[in-house]
Structures are given as structure tokens and as C-alpha cells.
C-alpha positions in Angstrom: 8.8 -12.4 -21.9 8.9 -13.8 -25.5 8.1 -11.9 -28.7 6.3 -12.6 -31.9 7.4 -10.2 -34.6 6.1 -6.7 -33.8 4.2 -7.9 -30.7 4.8 -8.0 -27.0 4.0 -11.3 -25.3 3.1 -10.8 -21.6 4.5 -13.3 -19.1 2.0 -14.4 -16.4 5.0 -15.3 -14.2 7.1 -12.2 -14.6 5.1 -9.3 -16.1 1.7 -9.7 -14.4 3.1 -9.5 -10.8 5.0 -6.3 -11.8 1.9 -4.7 -13.4 -0.2 -5.8 -10.4 2.3 -4.2 -8.0 2.3 -0.9 -9.9 -1.5 -0.8 -10.0 -1.9 -1.7 -6.3 0.7 0.8 -5.2 -0.8 3.6 -7.4 2.7 5.0 -7.7 6.1 3.3 -7.2 9.7 4.0 -7.8 12.0 1.9 -10.0 14.0 1.0 -6.9 11.0 0.0 -4.9 9.6 -2.1 -7.7 12.9 -4.0 -8.1 12.9 -4.8 -4.4 9.3 -6.0 -4.5 10.3 -8.2 -7.5 13.2 -9.7 -5.6 11.3 -10.3 -2.4 8.4 -11.8 -4.3 10.8 -14.1 -6.3 9.8 -12.7 -9.7 13.2 -11.4 -10.8 16.5 -11.2 -8.9 18.6 -10.0 -11.8 18.8 -6.2 -12.2 19.6 -6.3 -15.9 16.7 -8.6 -16.6 14.4 -6.5 -14.5 15.5 -3.2 -16.2 15.0 -4.8 -19.6 11.5 -6.0 -18.6 10.5 -2.5 -17.3 11.9 -0.9 -20.4 9.7 -3.1 -22.6 6.6 -2.4 -20.5 7.3 1.4 -20.7 7.9 1.3 -24.4 4.7 -0.7 -25.0 2.8 1.9 -22.8 1.7 -0.7 -20.2 3.2 1.6 -17.5 4.2 5.2 -17.7 6.8 7.4 -16.0 5.2 10.2 -14.1 6.1 13.7 -15.5 9.0 15.2 -13.4 8.5 12.0 -11.3 11.9 11.2 -9.8 12.6 10.5 -6.2 16.2 10.3 -5.2 17.1 9.8 -8.8 14.7 6.9 -9.3 11.9 7.0 -11.9 8.3 6.9 -10.5 5.8 4.6 -12.4 2.1 4.3 -12.6 -0.2 1.9 -14.5 -1.8 2.9 -17.7 -5.2 1.9 -19.1 -3.4 -0.4 -21.5 -1.7 -2.1 -18.5 -5.0 -2.3 -16.7 -6.6 -4.0 -19.7 -3.8 -6.6 -19.7 -4.3 -7.3 -16.0 -8.0 -7.8 -16.6 -7.2 -10.2 -19.4 -5.3 -12.3 -16.9 -8.1 -12.2 -14.4 -6.5 -9.5 -12.2 -9.5 -7.1 -11.8 -9.9 -4.2 -9.5 -13.4 -2.6 -9.3 -12.1 0.9 -8.4 -9.2 1.0 -10.8 -9.8 -0.6 -14.2 -9.6 0.0 -17.9 -12.9 1.9 -17.8 -11.9 4.2 -14.9 -12.1 7.7 -16.2 -9.3 9.2 -14.2 -6.1 7.4 -13.1 -4.5 8.2 -9.7 -3.6 11.9 -9.3 0.0 13.0 -9.0 -0.9 14.6 -5.6 -0.9 11.0 -4.3 2.7 10.2 -5.2 4.4 10.7 -1.9 1.7 9.1 0.1 1.9 6.0 -2.1 5.7 5.9 -2.0 5.8 6.1 1.8 3.3 3.2 2.0 5.6 1.2 -0.2 8.5 2.0 2.1 6.5 0.7 5.1 5.5 -2.4 3.2 9.1 -3.1 2.2 10.4 -2.5 5.7 8.1 -5.3 7.0 8.8 -7.6 4.0 12.6 -7.4 4.4 12.2 -9.0 7.8 9.8 -11.7 6.5 7.0 -10.3 8.7 4.3 -9.9 5.9 1.9 -12.8 5.6 -0.4 -10.7 3.4 -0.8 -7.1 2.4 -4.1 -5.7 1.0 -3.6 -2.3 -0.7 -6.2 0.5 -0.6 -7.0 -0.4 -4.2 -7.8 -4.0 -3.2 -9.7 -3.0 -0.1 -11.9 -0.4 -1.9 -12.6 -2.9 -4.7 -13.6 -5.5 -2.1 -15.8 -2.9 -0.3 -17.8 -2.2 -3.5 -18.9 -5.8 -3.8 -18.8 -7.4 -0.4 -21.9 -8.1 1.8 -19.6 -7.5 4.8 -17.4 -4.6 3.7 -14.9 -2.8 5.9 -16.2 0.5 7.2 -13.4 2.4 5.6 -11.1 2.1 2.6 -8.0 1.7 4.7 -4.5 2.5 3.3 -3.7 -1.2 3.9 -4.8 -4.2 5.8 -1.8 -6.2 6.9 -1.4 -9.7 8.1 1.9 -10.2 9.9 3.7 -13.2 11.3 4.2 -13.3 15.1 6.3 -16.4 15.4 4.0 -19.2 14.2 0.7 -17.3 14.2 -0.7 -14.5 12.2 -2.2 -11.2 13.4 -4.1 -8.6 11.4 -4.4 -4.8 11.6 -5.7 -2.0 9.6 -3.0 0.6 8.5 -3.6 4.3 8.0 -0.8 6.7 7.0 -1.3 10.4 7.6 0.8 12.9 5.7 -1.3 15.9 6.8 -3.9 16.7 9.4 -7.5 16.9 8.3 -10.4 19.0 9.7 -12.3 18.2 12.9 -15.4 17.4 10.8 -13.3 14.9 8.7 -12.1 13.1 11.8 -15.6 13.0 13.2 -16.7 10.9 10.2 -13.6 8.7 10.6 -14.5 8.1 14.3 -18.0 7.0 13.3 -16.6 4.6 10.7 -14.0 3.2 13.2 -16.7 2.7 15.9 -18.8 0.7 13.4 -15.9 -1.5 12.2 -16.6 -5.2 12.9 -13.9 -6.8 10.7 -10.7 -5.4 12.4 -9.7 -5.5 16.0 -6.7 -3.2 15.8 -5.8 -0.2 13.6 -2.4 1.5 13.4 -2.0 5.1 12.5 1.4 6.1 11.2 2.1 9.8 10.8 4.8 11.5 8.6 6.3 13.2 11.7 6.0 13.1 15.5 4.4 16.6 15.5 1.2 15.0 14.1 0.9 12.4 16.9 -0.7 14.6 19.6 -3.4 16.3 17.5 -4.2 12.9 15.9 -4.6 11.2 19.3 -6.7 14.1 20.4 -9.0 13.6 17.4 -9.3 9.8 17.4 -7.9 8.5 20.7 -11.3 8.6 22.4 -12.8 5.9 20.2 -13.6 2.6 21.7 -11.7 0.8 18.8 -8.2 -0.3 19.6 -6.2 2.4 17.9 -2.4 2.8 18.0 -0.3 5.7 16.9 3.3 6.1 15.9 5.5 8.0 13.4 7.0 6.6 10.1 10.6 6.9 11.4 9.9 4.9 14.5 7.9 2.2 12.7 10.3 1.7 9.8 13.1 1.4 12.4 11.5 -0.9 15.0 8.5 -2.4 13.1 6.4 -4.6 15.3 8.5 -3.6 18.3 7.7 0.0 17.9 6.6 1.8 21.0 3.2 3.2 20.1 0.6 5.4 21.8 -2.1 2.9 22.6 -5.7 3.0 24.0 -6.1 5.7 26.5 -3.0 7.4 25.1 -0.7 5.1 27.1 2.6 4.0 25.4 3.1 0.3 24.7 4.9 -2.0 22.3 2.8 -2.7 19.3 3.7 -6.4 19.0 2.3 -7.1 22.5 -1.2 -5.9 21.5 -1.6 -7.9 18.3 
């Protein structure tokens, strides 16, 4: 980033990827953002990264969430000023833009941070070929002639040796009503763009009721907990179609 007097000059190579990651994550910790920066090849030097983030905060392109610290790490979200800059660089999102009335609510913080943790766990092992966030999926669904039937938490392309496999990812932090899951079942049954969908729950105690609610769908659904997936990734033993245990990798 270079500066004219009194102005902040945005770097397309360094700043835009950071702003895009903050937007697509909804919420992200300082530690997570630095790791994404390193894995993406945008900035490997912590001092340089800290300086860059400090400038983006001071210029109000990103903000720190009030009382938003997780394990001592600040939690960031994009601002409307940051969204405007992204749009000026051609990085537009239909569902979260500079005209959006309300930015993501703080109630979504921990859901977003857990999704980041799942993304990073796969990325550390060089398994991620592509990751579409809910922001990107929802934006795509608003304009596509062949939308997905649901705004998934993510759509993930992973490497399986020399080939790629795709699955929809849903992360459940709490159980919903039976009526809510009935609507989800209908959406999943109608899904034509994805063959496999992985449900990851915050704890193992959610697995049985979630399988009971959704396991009868004809769509290829798989279920596991966050702890198991972050530890074993594609080799996680999941509950598969018909509630039978299987290794996730073998069904992609």
C-alpha cells in the first residue's frame, strides 16, 4: 500500500484479497485472517500484515466488533466503506454491498468463525481447490438462471489426488424446528447442482436428531461433528445415506 498525502491508496494485490476475505467470512479473527493471508500468498510477514490491517481499521474499511475478541484475537467485519472499495475493484456481491441496509448481525459471529476454522483446516492440507462462501452463493442465486436450491454455508471443491470433487457444506450450531427442517428437505430434494451435502454439527449430541430430521431424503447427505472433521478432514467417518457410517472421502 502506498500513500499520497492524506490519502490511503488501496493495493489490488494486498488489500483487496483481505477485504474480500473479511466480507465473504462475515466475521473473522485477526489470527484467522493472517492465516488466510499466508495460505493465499498475499502476505507472509506478520509485521507487514499487522500494519496493513491497522491502516484498514484506521481508514474505516473494516471495523472491530464491539466486545469482539475470541481467545484474545480481535474480530473484524467489513464496513460499507470497505464494500464500496471492493465494488470499485469489480468485487461485487449482490446480497452484501454498499447499499445493503444492515450489515451481518453479531449473532452470526461464532457461526462464521467456525466456518473459517473448517475452511482453514482443509486449506492447511492443500485440499481446497475452491471455496464459495454463503455470501457468494446467495449472490449467485439471486441472478442465476440455474440457482442452487439453498444458500449453503459453503460449496467446496476439494482435491482427491489429481481430480476434484464438490460438495455442499452446512454447519449447524443449533437445532431448528421440525417445520424448518421440512422446508430444508424440500429444497434438498429439488437440488440438481450438487450430488453430495455434508452437515457438520457443533457437537455429537446434535447428530442423531439431525439425521432423524434429514436422513430420509433421497439426496446424498452425510453427517459429522466439527471436532471429527477438523481432525480427520476427508477421512472423517460420517453417517451416510441410510444412517450407515462411512468414510467421507470414499463417497466423493
